[in-house]
DRENDO-1510 file (C-alpha; in Angstrom, 1 decimal, always signed):
<recs>
REC; n; res; u; v; w
REC; 1; MET; -9.4; +6.3; +7.2 .
REC; 2; THR; -6.4; +4.7; +5.6 .
REC; 3; TYR; -6.0; +0.9; +5.6 .
REC; 4; VAL; -2.6; -0.7; +5.5 .
REC; 5; PHE; -3.1; -4.3; +4.5 .
REC; 6; LEU; -0.8; -6.9; +6.1 .
REC; 7; ALA; -0.5; -10.5; +4.8 .
REC; 8; ASN; +1.9; -13.1; +6.0 .
REC; 9; GLY; +5.3; -12.4; +4.5 .
REC; 10; PHE; +4.8; -8.6; +4.3 .
REC; 11; GLU; +7.8; -6.3; +4.2 .
REC; 12; GLU; +8.0; -4.9; +7.7 .
REC; 13; MET; +9.9; -1.7; +6.8 .
REC; 14; GLU; +7.4; -0.7; +4.1 .
REC; 15; ALA; +4.3; -1.3; +6.2 .
REC; 16; LEU; +5.4; -0.1; +9.6 .
REC; 17; THR; +7.2; +3.0; +8.4 .
REC; 18; THR; +4.0; +4.0; +6.6 .
REC; 19; VAL; +1.9; +3.4; +9.6 .
REC; 20; ASP; +4.3; +5.2; +11.9 .
REC; 21; LEU; +4.6; +8.3; +9.8 .
REC; 22; LEU; +0.9; +8.5; +9.1 .
REC; 23; ARG; +0.1; +8.3; +12.8 .
REC; 24; ARG; +2.7; +10.9; +13.6 .
REC; 25; ALA; +0.8; +13.2; +11.2 .
REC; 26; ASN; -2.5; +12.3; +12.9 .
REC; 27; VAL; -3.8; +10.6; +9.8 .
REC; 28; PRO; -6.4; +8.0; +10.8 .
REC; 29; VAL; -4.9; +4.6; +9.9 .
REC; 30; GLN; -5.6; +1.0; +10.7 .
REC; 31; THR; -3.6; -2.1; +9.9 .
REC; 32; VAL; -5.8; -4.9; +8.4 .
REC; 33; GLY; -4.8; -8.5; +8.9 .
REC; 34; VAL; -5.4; -10.7; +5.9 .
REC; 35; GLY; -6.1; -14.2; +7.2 .
REC; 36; GLY; -6.2; -13.2; +10.9 .
REC; 37; ARG; -5.1; -10.6; +13.4 .
REC; 38; GLN; -1.5; -11.8; +14.0 .
REC; 39; ILE; +0.5; -11.6; +10.8 .
REC; 40; MET; +4.1; -12.7; +10.4 .
REC; 41; GLY; +6.4; -10.3; +8.4 .
REC; 42; SER; +9.0; -11.5; +5.9 .
REC; 43; HIS; +11.7; -11.1; +8.5 .
REC; 44; GLN; +9.8; -13.1; +11.1 .
REC; 45; ILE; +8.5; -10.1; +13.0 .
REC; 46; PRO; +4.9; -10.8; +14.2 .
REC; 47; VAL; +2.5; -7.9; +14.1 .
REC; 48; ILE; -1.0; -7.7; +15.6 .
REC; 49; ALA; -3.3; -6.0; +13.1 .
REC; 50; ASP; -5.8; -3.4; +14.3 .
REC; 51; ILE; -8.7; -5.2; +12.5 .
REC; 52; GLU; -9.2; -8.3; +10.3 .
REC; 53; GLU; -10.2; -8.1; +6.7 .
REC; 54; HIS; -13.8; -9.0; +7.4 .
REC; 55; GLU; -14.1; -5.7; +9.3 .
REC; 56; VAL; -13.1; -3.6; +6.3 .
REC; 57; THR; -15.6; -1.0; +5.0 .
REC; 58; LEU; -15.3; +1.6; +2.2 .
REC; 59; GLU; -17.1; +4.2; +4.4 .
REC; 60; ASP; -14.8; +7.1; +5.1 .
REC; 61; LEU; -11.9; +5.3; +3.4 .
REC; 62; GLU; -9.4; +7.7; +1.9 .
REC; 63; MET; -6.6; +5.3; +0.9 .
REC; 64; ALA; -5.7; +1.6; +0.6 .
REC; 65; VAL; -2.0; +0.8; +1.1 .
REC; 66; LEU; -0.4; -2.4; -0.1 .
REC; 67; PRO; +3.1; -3.1; +1.3 .
REC; 68; GLY; +5.3; -5.5; -0.6 .
REC; 69; GLY; +7.5; -8.3; +0.5 .
REC; 70; LEU; +7.4; -11.9; -0.5 .
REC; 71; PRO; +5.3; -13.8; -0.2 .
REC; 72; GLY; +3.3; -10.9; +1.3 .
REC; 73; ALA; +2.3; -9.3; -2.0 .
REC; 74; LEU; +1.3; -12.7; -3.4 .
REC; 75; ASN; -0.8; -13.3; -0.3 .
REC; 76; LEU; -2.5; -9.9; -0.6 .
REC; 77; GLU; -3.4; -10.6; -4.2 .
REC; 78; GLN; -5.2; -13.8; -3.1 .
REC; 79; SER; -7.6; -11.8; -0.9 .
REC; 80; GLU; -10.9; -10.8; -2.4 .
REC; 81; THR; -11.2; -8.2; +0.3 .
REC; 82; VAL; -8.0; -6.5; -0.7 .
REC; 83; LYS; -8.9; -6.6; -4.4 .
REC; 84; ASN; -12.4; -5.3; -3.7 .
REC; 85; THR; -11.1; -2.5; -1.5 .
REC; 86; VAL; -8.5; -1.5; -4.1 .
REC; 87; LYS; -11.1; -1.6; -6.9 .
REC; 88; GLY; -13.6; +0.4; -4.8 .
REC; 89; CYS; -11.0; +3.1; -4.0 .
REC; 90; PHE; -9.9; +3.3; -7.7 .
REC; 91; GLU; -13.4; +3.5; -9.0 .
REC; 92; SER; -14.5; +6.2; -6.5 .
REC; 93; GLY; -11.4; +8.4; -7.0 .
REC; 94; ARG; -9.8; +7.6; -3.7 .
REC; 95; TYR; -6.1; +6.9; -3.3 .
REC; 96; VAL; -4.4; +3.5; -3.9 .
REC; 97; ALA; -0.8; +3.1; -2.8 .
REC; 98; ALA; +1.5; +0.1; -3.3 .
REC; 99; ILE; +5.2; -0.5; -2.8 .
REC; 100; CYS; +7.9; -3.0; -3.7 .
REC; 101; ALA; +6.2; -6.1; -5.4 .
REC; 102; ALA; +2.7; -4.9; -4.6 .
REC; 103; PRO; +2.3; -2.6; -7.6 .
REC; 104; SER; +2.1; -5.8; -9.6 .
REC; 105; ILE; -1.3; -6.4; -8.0 .
REC; 106; LEU; -2.5; -3.1; -9.5 .
REC; 107; GLY; -1.1; -4.2; -12.9 .
REC; 108; HIS; -2.8; -7.5; -12.8 .
REC; 109; MET; -6.1; -5.8; -12.0 .
REC; 110; GLY; -5.7; -3.5; -15.0 .
REC; 111; LEU; -5.5; -0.3; -12.9 .
REC; 112; LEU; -2.2; +0.9; -14.3 .
REC; 113; GLN; -3.2; +1.2; -17.9 .
REC; 114; GLY; -1.7; +4.4; -19.2 .
REC; 115; LYS; -0.2; +5.3; -15.8 .
REC; 116; ARG; +3.3; +6.0; -14.7 .
REC; 117; ALA; +4.5; +3.6; -11.9 .
REC; 118; THR; +7.5; +2.1; -10.2 .
REC; 119; VAL; +8.0; -1.3; -8.7 .
REC; 120; SER; +10.7; -3.4; -7.2 .
REC; 121; ASP; +13.4; -4.7; -9.6 .
REC; 122; GLY; +12.4; -7.9; -11.3 .
REC; 123; PHE; +8.7; -7.0; -11.3 .
REC; 124; GLN; +8.6; -4.5; -14.1 .
REC; 125; SER; +6.8; -6.8; -16.5 .
REC; 126; GLU; +4.0; -7.2; -13.8 .
REC; 127; ILE; +2.9; -3.6; -13.8 .
REC; 128; ILE; +0.9; -4.3; -17.0 .
REC; 129; GLY; +0.0; -1.2; -19.0 .
REC; 130; ALA; +2.2; +1.2; -17.0 .
REC; 131; GLU; +5.2; +3.3; -18.0 .
REC; 132; TYR; +7.9; +2.1; -15.6 .
REC; 133; THR; +9.7; +5.1; -14.1 .
REC; 134; GLY; +12.3; +3.4; -11.9 .
REC; 135; ASP; +11.9; +6.3; -9.4 .
REC; 136; LEU; +11.8; +5.6; -5.7 .
REC; 137; VAL; +8.2; +7.0; -5.6 .
REC; 138; THR; +5.9; +7.7; -8.5 .
REC; 139; VAL; +2.5; +9.5; -8.2 .
REC; 140; ASP; +0.1; +9.4; -11.1 .
REC; 141; GLY; -3.2; +10.9; -10.2 .
REC; 142; ARG; -4.6; +8.9; -7.3 .
REC; 143; ILE; -2.1; +6.0; -7.6 .
REC; 144; ILE; +1.1; +6.1; -5.6 .
REC; 145; THR; +3.8; +3.4; -6.2 .
REC; 146; GLY; +7.1; +2.8; -4.4 .
REC; 147; LYS; +10.2; +0.9; -5.5 .
REC; 148; GLY; +11.0; -1.1; -2.4 .
REC; 149; PRO; +12.3; -1.0; +1.2 .
REC; 150; MET; +14.8; +1.7; +0.4 .
REC; 151; ALA; +11.9; +3.9; -0.6 .
REC; 152; SER; +9.9; +3.3; +2.6 .
REC; 153; VAL; +10.4; +6.8; +4.1 .
REC; 154; ASP; +10.0; +8.6; +0.9 .
REC; 155; PHE; +6.8; +6.6; +0.1 .
REC; 156; ALA; +5.3; +7.2; +3.6 .
REC; 157; LEU; +6.1; +10.9; +3.5 .
REC; 158; GLN; +4.4; +11.2; +0.1 .
REC; 159; LEU; +1.3; +9.6; +1.7 .
REC; 160; VAL; +1.5; +12.0; +4.6 .
REC; 161; ASP; +1.8; +14.9; +2.1 .
REC; 162; LEU; -1.4; +13.8; +0.4 .
REC; 163; LEU; -3.5; +13.0; +3.5 .
REC; 164; ALA; -2.3; +15.2; +6.5 .
REC; 165; GLU; -3.1; +18.8; +7.3 .
REC; 166; GLU; -0.5; +21.3; +6.2 .
REC; 167; LYS; +0.7; +22.1; +9.8 .
REC; 168; LEU; +1.3; +18.4; +10.5 .
REC; 169; ARG; +3.0; +17.8; +7.2 .
REC; 170; LYS; +5.6; +20.4; +7.9 .
REC; 171; LYS; +6.2; +19.0; +11.4 .
</recs>
């Protein structure tokens, strides 16, 4: 299972492109509403999440995805469920993916020490301990980071490449 966490103010393109492409590749994915089921995107697009954060479990979890957007990334960082899930994934060798401003959460948690990462312009100092690449998408081990909305498709396709069966990746 892959969780895509949604908090009020999330960047719709980053979150929904990821969900769309993962589902097209038959990767099990659920959106997780932080603070409720209906979450408002940064461009005032309401989304009904599949589950709420209190329903999150680490069982069968392959990846946690943190979309950016403001104040979405800031709201994600306030959630103990988000931080505990990310920490659990990191410590157990599962994937953690974050895009736009959300890689700053990983930096604040100390998960980017000695890693290569990218982040939205203006947030470079927040990816503490990382070597900033400036690339659209950066993969370093089990951590995948994306630069921002313009990287949404590349970011999502990278996740598909990591999680989907070969036949479906090519499709």
